[in-house]
C-alpha positions as CSV (number, residue, x, y, z in Angstrom):
1,M,48.0,148.0,120.9
2,K,47.8,149.4,117.3
3,L,50.6,151.8,116.7
4,G,50.8,154.3,113.8
5,F,54.1,155.7,112.9
6,I,54.7,159.1,111.1
7,C,58.3,159.4,109.8
8,L,60.2,161.0,106.9
9,N,60.2,158.8,103.8
10,L,64.1,158.8,103.7
11,P,66.3,155.8,104.3
12,G,68.1,157.7,107.4
13,H,64.7,158.0,109.0
14,L,62.8,154.8,107.8
15,N,65.7,152.4,108.6
16,P,65.9,153.1,112.2
17,M,62.2,153.7,112.7
18,T,61.1,150.5,111.0
19,A,63.7,148.6,113.3
20,L,61.8,150.1,116.2
21,A,58.4,149.1,114.8
22,R,59.6,145.5,114.1
23,Q,60.8,145.4,117.8
24,L,57.3,146.5,118.9
25,Q,55.8,144.1,116.4
26,E,57.5,141.2,118.0
27,R,55.8,142.1,121.3
28,N,52.5,141.4,119.6
29,H,51.6,145.2,118.8
30,E,50.1,145.9,115.5
31,V,52.2,148.7,113.5
32,V,51.5,150.7,110.3
33,F,53.3,153.5,108.7
34,L,51.1,156.5,107.9
35,Y,52.0,158.6,104.8
36,S,54.5,156.3,103.6
37,S,54.3,154.4,100.3
38,S,57.0,152.0,101.4
39,A,58.2,151.0,105.1
40,N,60.8,148.3,104.6
41,G,58.3,145.6,104.2
42,L,56.0,146.7,107.1
43,P,52.2,147.8,106.6
44,C,51.9,151.3,105.3
45,I,49.5,153.6,104.0
46,P,50.3,156.4,101.5
47,G,48.6,159.6,102.0
48,D,47.0,161.8,99.4
49,D,49.6,164.6,100.3
50,R,52.7,165.2,98.0
51,D,56.1,164.4,99.5
52,P,58.2,167.5,98.7
53,I,61.2,166.2,100.3
54,N,61.5,163.2,97.9
55,E,60.3,165.4,95.0
56,K,63.0,168.1,95.6
57,R,65.9,165.8,96.4
58,P,67.7,166.5,93.2
59,E,67.6,170.3,94.2
60,V,68.2,169.8,97.9
61,S,71.3,167.4,97.2
62,K,73.2,170.3,95.7
63,L,72.6,172.7,98.5
64,Q,74.6,173.3,101.8
65,G,74.6,175.4,105.0
66,D,71.8,177.8,105.6
67,D,70.5,177.6,102.2
68,A,69.9,173.9,102.6
69,L,68.5,174.3,106.1
70,G,65.9,176.9,105.2
71,F,64.8,175.2,102.0
72,G,64.6,171.7,103.8
73,V,62.6,173.0,106.8
74,G,60.3,175.0,104.6
75,L,59.4,171.9,102.8
76,L,58.9,169.9,106.0
77,V,56.4,172.3,107.4
78,Q,54.7,172.6,104.0
79,R,54.3,168.7,104.2
80,T,52.9,168.9,107.8
81,E,50.4,171.6,106.5
82,A,48.9,169.2,104.1
83,M,49.0,166.1,106.4
84,L,47.1,167.9,108.9
85,K,44.2,168.3,106.6
86,S,43.8,164.5,106.0
87,M,45.1,163.2,109.1
88,P,41.9,163.2,111.2
89,A,40.3,160.9,108.6
90,M,43.3,158.7,108.3
91,L,43.5,158.3,112.1
92,E,39.8,157.5,112.2
93,A,40.2,154.9,109.5
94,T,43.1,153.3,110.9
95,A,41.8,153.3,114.5
96,V,45.5,153.6,115.9
97,D,45.7,153.7,119.7
98,A,48.8,155.9,119.7
99,L,51.3,157.5,117.4
100,I,55.0,157.3,117.3
101,I,56.2,160.5,115.5
102,D,59.5,161.5,114.1
103,P,59.8,165.1,115.5
104,I,61.6,166.2,112.4
105,Q,58.0,166.3,110.9
106,F,57.5,169.4,112.8
107,Y,54.0,169.9,114.3
108,A,52.5,166.8,113.0
109,E,51.4,166.1,116.5
110,L,48.7,168.8,116.3
111,A,46.3,166.4,114.8
112,P,46.5,163.9,117.7
113,M,46.5,166.7,120.2
114,N,43.3,167.8,118.7
115,L,41.7,164.3,118.7
116,G,43.0,163.2,122.2
117,I,45.2,160.5,120.8
118,P,48.4,159.9,122.8
119,Y,51.7,160.4,120.9
120,I,55.3,159.8,121.5
121,H,58.2,161.5,119.9
122,V,61.1,159.5,118.8
123,A,64.2,161.2,117.4
124,V,66.0,159.0,114.9
125,A,67.9,162.2,113.7
126,I,69.7,164.0,116.4
127,H,67.3,165.3,119.2
128,C,66.7,169.2,119.2
129,D,67.5,170.7,122.7
130,Y,65.2,173.8,122.7
131,S,66.1,174.6,126.3
132,G,69.3,176.4,125.4
133,Y,71.5,174.4,127.9
134,T,73.3,172.7,125.0
135,P,73.6,174.1,121.4
136,L,70.8,173.4,119.1
137,C,71.9,170.7,116.7
138,I,71.8,172.9,113.5
139,Y,74.8,174.8,114.9
140,S,78.2,173.5,115.3
141,D,79.0,175.7,118.4
142,R,81.0,174.0,121.1
143,H,79.1,172.9,124.2
144,Q,79.9,175.3,127.2
145,T,77.9,175.8,130.4
146,T,78.5,179.5,130.9
147,P,75.7,182.1,131.0
148,E,77.0,183.5,127.7
149,A,76.8,180.3,126.0
150,V,73.2,179.6,127.3
151,V,72.2,183.0,125.9
152,R,74.0,182.1,122.5
153,N,72.1,178.9,122.3
154,R,68.7,180.5,123.2
155,K,69.2,183.1,120.4
156,G,69.8,180.1,118.1
157,V,66.5,178.5,119.3
158,A,64.6,181.9,118.6
159,K,66.0,182.0,115.1
160,F,65.1,178.5,114.3
161,A,61.4,179.2,115.8
162,K,61.0,181.8,113.0
163,M,62.2,179.5,110.3
164,L,59.4,176.9,111.4
165,G,56.5,179.6,111.0
166,N,53.8,178.4,108.6
167,D,50.5,180.2,108.3
168,G,48.5,176.9,107.4
169,V,49.9,175.1,110.3
170,K,49.1,177.9,112.7
171,A,45.5,178.3,111.1
172,Y,45.0,174.6,111.9
173,A,45.9,175.1,115.6
174,R,43.7,178.0,115.8
175,S,40.7,176.1,114.4
176,A,41.2,173.3,116.7
177,G,41.3,175.6,119.7
178,L,45.0,174.7,120.6
179,E,47.1,177.4,122.2
180,I,50.6,176.8,120.9
181,D,53.6,179.0,122.0
182,W,55.1,179.3,118.6
183,E,58.3,180.9,120.1
184,D,58.9,177.7,121.8
185,P,59.7,174.9,119.0
186,G,59.5,172.4,121.8
187,F,56.1,173.4,123.2
188,T,54.3,170.5,121.5
189,L,56.9,167.8,122.2
190,S,55.2,164.8,123.9
191,K,54.8,164.9,127.5
192,I,54.3,161.3,127.7
193,A,57.7,160.2,126.2
194,W,60.4,161.8,124.0
195,L,63.1,159.2,123.0
196,T,66.3,159.7,121.1
197,Q,68.4,156.8,119.6
198,T,71.5,158.8,120.4
199,P,73.3,157.2,123.3
200,R,73.9,159.4,126.4
201,E,77.6,158.6,126.1
202,F,77.6,160.5,122.7
203,D,75.5,163.5,123.9
204,F,76.5,166.6,125.5
205,E,76.4,166.7,129.4
206,N,73.2,168.3,130.5
207,S,71.1,168.0,133.7
208,H,68.2,169.9,132.6
209,W,66.3,167.3,130.5
210,P,62.8,166.7,131.3
211,S,61.7,163.7,133.0
212,Q,60.0,162.3,129.8
213,F,63.2,162.4,127.8
214,H,65.2,159.3,127.4
215,H,68.5,158.4,125.6
216,T,68.3,154.9,124.4
217,G,70.8,153.7,121.9
218,P,70.9,153.0,118.1
219,F,68.0,151.3,116.6
220,H,69.8,148.6,114.7
221,D,68.7,145.1,113.9
222,G,70.1,144.4,110.4
223,K,66.8,143.8,108.9
224,G,64.5,145.3,106.4
225,R,67.2,147.0,104.1
226,A,67.2,146.1,100.5
227,E,70.0,143.9,99.3
228,V,72.9,145.7,97.7
229,N,75.1,144.0,95.1
230,F,79.0,144.7,95.9
231,P,82.1,143.4,94.6
232,W,83.4,141.8,97.7
233,E,86.1,140.0,95.7
234,R,87.8,143.5,95.0
235,L,88.6,144.1,98.7
236,T,92.4,143.7,99.1
237,G,92.7,143.4,102.8
238,E,94.4,146.8,103.1
239,P,93.0,149.0,105.7
240,L,89.7,150.0,104.6
241,I,88.4,153.7,104.5
242,Y,84.6,153.6,103.8
243,A,83.3,157.1,102.8
244,S,79.6,158.2,102.3
245,M,77.8,161.6,102.0
246,G,74.3,160.1,102.9
247,T,71.4,160.0,100.9
248,I,70.1,163.5,100.6
249,L,73.0,165.9,100.4
250,N,75.1,163.9,97.9
251,G,74.9,165.9,94.8
252,Q,78.3,167.7,94.7
253,A,80.7,165.8,92.6
254,E,83.6,167.9,93.7
255,V,83.1,166.7,97.4
256,F,83.5,163.2,96.3
257,Q,86.4,164.1,94.0
258,T,88.3,165.6,97.0
259,I,87.7,162.7,99.1
260,A,89.0,160.2,96.6
261,A,92.2,162.6,96.1
262,G,92.6,163.0,99.8
263,V,92.6,159.3,100.5
264,A,94.9,158.7,97.5
265,K,97.6,160.5,99.3
266,H,97.9,157.5,101.9
267,K,99.5,154.5,100.3
268,G,98.5,151.1,101.5
269,V,94.8,151.8,102.3
270,Q,91.7,151.1,100.1
271,L,88.8,153.3,99.7
272,V,85.1,152.4,99.3
273,L,83.2,155.5,98.0
274,S,79.5,155.2,98.0
275,I,78.2,158.3,96.0
276,G,74.4,157.9,96.2
277,D,71.9,158.2,93.3
278,Q,72.2,161.8,92.3
279,L,75.6,161.3,90.6
280,E,77.1,159.0,88.1
281,P,80.5,157.3,88.7
282,E,82.0,159.0,85.7
283,Q,81.4,162.5,87.1
284,I,83.8,161.7,89.9
285,G,86.8,161.2,87.6
286,P,89.9,159.2,88.3
287,V,90.2,157.4,91.5
288,P,93.1,155.0,92.8
289,S,93.2,151.8,91.1
290,N,92.2,149.8,94.1
291,A,89.3,152.1,95.1
292,I,85.7,150.8,94.8
293,L,83.3,153.4,93.6
294,V,79.5,152.5,94.0
295,K,76.3,154.3,93.9
296,R,75.1,152.2,96.8
297,A,76.9,150.1,99.4
298,P,76.2,147.6,102.2
299,Q,77.1,150.1,104.9
300,L,76.6,147.9,108.0
301,E,78.7,145.1,106.5
302,L,81.5,147.4,105.3
303,L,81.8,149.3,108.6
304,K,82.5,145.9,110.3
305,L,85.8,146.0,108.2
306,A,86.5,149.6,108.2
307,S,89.4,151.4,109.9
308,V,88.0,154.9,109.4
309,C,84.5,156.2,108.0
310,I,84.5,159.6,106.3
311,T,81.0,160.8,106.6
312,H,78.7,163.8,106.3
313,S,77.8,163.3,109.9
314,G,74.4,161.8,109.4
315,L,73.4,160.3,112.7
316,N,72.8,156.9,111.3
317,T,76.1,156.6,109.6
318,V,77.9,158.0,112.8
319,L,76.1,155.7,115.1
320,E,76.6,152.6,112.9
321,S,80.4,153.5,112.9
322,L,80.5,153.8,116.6
323,A,78.5,150.6,117.0
324,Q,81.4,149.0,115.3
325,G,84.0,151.2,117.2
326,V,85.1,152.8,114.0
327,P,86.6,156.4,114.3
328,Q,85.2,159.1,111.8
329,V,86.4,162.0,109.7
330,A,83.4,164.2,109.6
331,I,82.4,166.7,106.9
332,P,79.0,168.1,108.1
333,V,77.0,169.9,105.5
334,T,73.5,171.1,107.1
335,F,70.5,170.1,109.0
336,D,71.6,168.3,112.2
337,Q,75.0,167.4,111.0
338,P,76.8,170.4,112.5
339,G,75.5,169.3,115.9
340,I,76.6,165.6,115.3
341,G,80.0,166.8,114.2
342,A,80.4,168.9,117.4
343,R,79.6,165.6,119.4
344,I,82.3,163.9,117.4
345,A,84.8,166.7,118.6
346,Y,83.5,166.7,122.0
347,H,84.0,163.0,122.6
348,K,87.1,162.8,120.2
349,T,85.8,159.9,118.3
350,G,87.1,161.6,115.1
351,M,88.2,164.7,113.3
352,V,85.8,167.3,112.0
353,T,85.9,169.8,109.2
354,S,83.8,171.8,107.0
355,L,82.9,172.1,103.4
356,D,84.5,175.4,103.0
357,K,87.8,174.0,104.5
358,L,87.7,170.9,102.5
359,S,90.7,170.2,100.2
360,A,92.5,167.1,99.4
361,G,95.5,168.1,101.4
362,H,93.4,168.9,104.5
363,L,91.4,165.8,104.3
364,S,94.6,163.6,104.0
365,T,96.0,165.3,107.1
366,L,92.8,164.6,109.1
367,L,92.6,161.1,107.9
368,G,96.3,160.6,108.8
369,E,95.7,161.9,112.3
370,V,92.8,159.5,112.9
371,L,94.7,156.4,111.5
372,S,97.9,157.0,113.5
373,D,96.4,158.3,116.8
374,P,94.9,155.4,118.7
375,T,92.9,157.8,120.9
376,Y,90.0,158.3,118.4
377,R,89.4,154.4,118.0
378,E,89.8,154.1,121.8
379,N,87.0,156.6,122.2
380,A,84.8,155.1,119.6
381,R,85.2,151.8,121.3
382,R,84.3,153.2,124.5
383,I,81.0,154.4,123.1
384,Q,80.6,151.1,121.2
385,K,80.6,149.3,124.6
386,A,77.9,151.8,125.9
387,I,75.9,151.0,122.9
388,V,76.0,147.2,123.3
389,K,75.0,147.7,127.0
390,A,72.1,149.9,126.2
391,N,70.5,147.7,123.7
392,G,68.7,150.7,122.3
393,L,65.8,148.7,120.6
394,S,64.8,146.9,123.6
395,A,65.1,150.0,125.7
396,A,63.0,152.1,123.4
397,A,60.2,149.4,123.3
398,D,60.2,149.2,127.1
399,L,59.9,152.9,127.3
400,I,57.1,153.1,124.8
401,E,55.1,150.3,126.4
402,H,55.5,151.7,130.0
403,S,54.7,155.2,128.8
404,L,51.5,154.1,127.2
405,G,50.5,151.8,130.2
406,V,51.1,148.5,128.3
407,P,51.7,145.7,130.9
408,T,55.0,144.0,130.1
409,K,56.1,140.6,131.0
410,T,59.6,140.8,132.9
411,R,62.0,139.7,130.2
412,P,65.9,139.8,130.4
413,R,67.1,142.5,128.0
414,R,69.3,140.8,125.6
415,Q,72.5,142.6,124.9
416,M,73.5,143.2,121.2
417,E,76.3,141.0,119.9
418,L,79.6,143.0,120.0
419,V,80.9,142.3,116.4
């Protein structure tokens, strides 16, 4: 088949989605990324739409909480509005048989719905549970199964549905004759298959998932990422603390300053601090003499050596940590990060705090707890074993082929190497 991919043009989305595309390409499917100017070396076609998320990254990088969420969601649905105008022509020109859509590009599926093209949703960020049986991922609420908790969760979904409102998107649906329940953000999710790279073992317990929903496991293949120069010779062999605030919400120098100061309170450890492209190293100020401060880091390789990962709770960083059995100290900022932090707390794979509580002393205490209590590493390693067993890339490709009616040869599912 020829499969088109629609995915956010951000590393945290492109890296796992291109890994999945390579897996499908290896099975002799043709793949192409739509509305992407770069897809980690895979075929791609840029759209004529603006990419407001990347255009506004310097502005977004300094936001947090509801301000960042509202601003980011607004940009996403604006992009969908622009995409819907050109997508019919693009789908006709590329002649794709089906679409694989990142559900964070809200309502992009309206175009294939209009044209009768099958589509599958694949969540490379944490999946959104719009049923109310678990907290929506934009909230840090603790998972409970009481009627009161379900009511709370559904109020959160209703609030989010209003945030997604866009007159242009709604006008497209009306012109296409599509009847959409705009109060249910999950109304247009694929009825064929809806996949998440989140392992079941790292999710909240929920018996109400629809039959087309599937947990797979992380989409990691170690390929497609740009080479990053790193001063490996500066590693001392001391217990390694790897810290990153991701690629979007990394514009607050004081957060990195606090991380450096908090880790400095622990003697006999080494910090690698990856600050991203919105700041310069000199803005961080003094760091311990053995600390390594870089704008970009070879994250996968460093996590294989790390004792703890200090993270913004981005899904890929957390799953990459768990895939190596590394516990976390999580500092969620916004978007889906509060929900991922809630899962870290639920499964006790690390400690979780928030930006408003963050101080060097508080971070030092949390880090000390994770370093000294083996429970966190044991729980991380338990999920690591589940990740290896699931082999998410192969599982996801199997589900996509099956859902689209592609005959598949019986092939043994090769387990991921446990490093």
